[in-house]
C-alpha positions in Angstrom: -81.2 86.2 -145.0 -77.8 84.8 -144.1 -77.3 81.1 -145.0 -75.6 79.2 -142.2 -75.9 75.8 -144.0 -73.4 75.2 -146.7 -70.7 72.7 -147.8 -66.9 73.4 -147.8 -64.0 71.3 -148.9 -61.2 72.4 -146.6 -60.0 74.8 -143.9 -56.9 76.1 -142.2 -56.3 77.7 -138.7 -55.3 81.2 -138.0 -55.0 83.0 -134.7 -57.5 85.8 -133.9 -56.2 89.2 -132.6 -57.2 91.5 -129.7 -60.1 93.6 -130.9 -61.1 91.2 -133.7 -64.6 90.7 -135.0 -65.5 88.0 -137.5 -65.8 90.7 -140.2 -62.2 91.8 -139.5 -61.0 88.2 -139.6 -62.9 87.6 -142.9 -61.5 90.7 -144.5 -57.9 90.1 -143.3 -57.8 86.4 -144.2 -60.2 86.1 -147.1 -60.4 89.6 -148.5 -64.1 89.8 -148.1 -65.8 90.9 -144.8 -69.1 89.5 -146.0 -67.7 86.0 -145.5 -67.9 86.3 -141.7 -71.0 84.1 -141.6 -69.0 81.2 -143.2 -66.4 81.5 -140.4 -69.2 81.6 -137.8 -70.7 78.4 -139.2 -67.4 76.6 -139.6 -66.5 77.3 -135.9 -70.1 76.9 -134.5 -69.9 80.4 -133.1 -72.7 82.6 -131.8 -72.9 86.3 -130.9 -70.7 88.0 -130.0 -68.5 85.3 -131.6 -65.1 86.7 -130.4 -64.4 88.6 -127.2 -61.5 90.3 -125.4 -63.1 89.6 -122.0 -62.3 86.1 -120.6 -65.4 86.3 -118.5 -67.6 86.3 -121.6 -66.1 83.2 -123.1 -68.6 80.3 -123.4 -69.6 77.7 -125.8 -69.7 79.4 -129.2 -67.7 82.5 -128.1 -63.9 82.6 -128.5 -61.4 84.6 -126.6 -59.3 86.8 -128.8 -56.0 85.1 -129.5 -57.6 81.8 -130.0 -57.2 79.8 -133.2 -60.1 79.8 -135.6 -61.0 77.8 -138.7 -60.8 79.7 -142.1 -62.0 78.3 -145.4 -59.1 77.0 -147.5 -58.8 75.2 -150.8 -58.4 71.4 -150.3 -59.2 68.3 -152.2 -62.7 67.0 -151.3 -62.4 63.7 -149.5 -65.1 61.0 -149.5 -66.2 59.7 -146.1 -65.2 56.2 -147.2 -61.6 57.1 -148.1 -58.8 55.5 -146.0 -57.6 58.2 -143.5 -54.1 58.0 -144.8 -55.2 59.2 -148.2 -56.2 62.6 -147.0 -52.4 63.3 -146.8 -52.1 63.0 -150.6 -49.2 61.9 -152.8 -46.1 63.8 -153.9 -42.7 63.2 -155.4 -40.2 61.8 -152.9 -37.2 64.0 -152.1 -33.9 63.1 -150.4 -31.8 66.1 -149.4 -33.9 68.2 -151.8 -33.3 65.8 -154.8 -35.7 63.6 -156.6 -35.6 59.8 -156.0 -36.1 57.3 -158.7 -37.6 53.8 -158.6 -38.0 51.3 -161.4 -37.0 53.9 -163.9 -39.7 56.4 -162.8 -39.8 59.2 -160.3 -40.4 57.8 -156.8 -43.5 59.0 -154.8 -44.3 59.4 -151.2 -47.8 59.2 -149.6 -49.8 59.2 -146.4 -48.3 60.5 -143.2 -44.8 60.3 -144.6 -45.8 62.7 -147.3 -47.2 65.1 -144.7 -43.9 64.9 -142.7 -41.9 65.6 -145.9 -44.2 68.6 -146.7 -43.7 70.0 -143.1 -39.9 69.6 -143.4 -39.9 71.4 -146.8 -41.9 74.3 -145.4 -39.5 74.7 -142.4 -36.3 74.6 -144.5 -37.5 76.8 -147.4 -36.9 80.5 -147.4 -39.0 83.2 -149.1 -38.3 83.8 -152.8 -36.7 80.3 -153.2 -39.7 79.2 -155.3 -40.2 81.4 -158.3 -44.0 81.0 -158.4 -44.5 80.9 -154.6 -42.3 83.7 -153.2 -43.9 83.7 -149.7 -43.8 79.9 -149.2 -41.6 78.7 -146.4 -40.8 79.6 -142.8 -38.0 81.9 -143.9 -35.6 80.9 -141.1 -32.7 81.8 -143.3 -33.4 85.4 -142.5 -32.2 84.7 -138.9 -28.8 83.5 -139.9 -26.1 85.8 -138.5 -28.4 87.3 -135.9 -27.3 87.2 -132.3 -28.1 83.8 -130.6 -30.5 83.9 -127.7 -34.1 83.7 -126.6 -35.3 86.4 -129.0 -33.9 84.7 -132.1 -35.4 81.4 -130.9 -38.9 82.9 -130.2 -38.9 84.6 -133.6 -38.0 81.3 -135.3 -40.8 79.5 -133.4 -43.3 82.2 -134.6 -42.1 81.9 -138.2 -42.7 78.1 -138.0 -46.0 78.4 -136.3 -47.2 80.9 -138.9 -46.1 78.6 -141.8 -47.8 75.5 -140.2 -51.0 77.5 -140.1 -50.9 77.5 -144.0 -50.8 73.7 -144.1 -54.4 72.5 -144.4 -53.5 68.9 -143.4 -52.5 70.1 -139.9 -55.4 70.7 -137.5 -53.3 72.0 -134.6 -49.8 73.1 -133.8 -49.2 71.5 -130.4 -45.8 73.0 -129.9 -42.8 74.5 -131.7 -39.4 74.7 -129.9 -36.3 76.3 -131.5 -32.8 75.8 -130.0 -29.8 77.8 -131.3 -26.4 76.1 -131.9 -24.0 78.5 -133.6 -25.5 79.7 -136.8 -27.9 76.7 -137.0 -31.3 76.2 -135.5 -32.9 73.0 -134.3 -36.6 73.1 -134.7 -38.8 70.6 -132.9 -42.4 70.5 -133.9 -45.3 68.6 -132.4 -48.3 68.7 -134.9 -51.8 67.2 -134.8 -52.8 66.2 -138.4 -56.4 66.2 -139.5 -56.4 62.4 -139.2 -54.5 60.0 -137.0 -51.9 60.3 -134.3 -49.6 63.3 -133.6 -46.5 63.9 -135.8 -43.3 64.9 -134.1 -40.3 66.2 -136.1 -36.9 67.6 -135.4 -35.4 69.6 -138.2 -31.9 71.2 -138.4 -31.8 74.5 -140.3 
């Protein structure tokens, strides 16, 4: 018997595709089709779970193309923890370099840490980090390509895909890319898992 009552510690969002079933999503995102019931439970879905027919959409049934929660590793947070603490602590970087305070490495926490993490993801290209070769939005691959709507749309998709990997973001409200010569200006509006929306503009 399938167990629909369980405890998880984190999640991320991915977009479903036309023709998707929960089994396909589980296989594609988690490598195990049998985990479809976990996805159903996380999203409070009921049969047929995902549909390509807009007329079949109802409470508990998603239209293909919609975002869906997927289990993801995350630190377990106690209900009494201050909301800011869910954004964790990291080393503080300025122009990619460490900062120091009182003879020690400076740190950054809360929403400021999340903003820094988002900025790092947007400005990092694939293979820049030895042990995380696919980390980053990989916008550097667009340098030298013809300016125009296609380049901007591809940049927006790269950023949206990378934001889906950030488990402290519950929703990508909007991403807008604007070309200026070889550079791109990326404006993101993001809804964190706690608190008010975060808006960032990043030059790449």
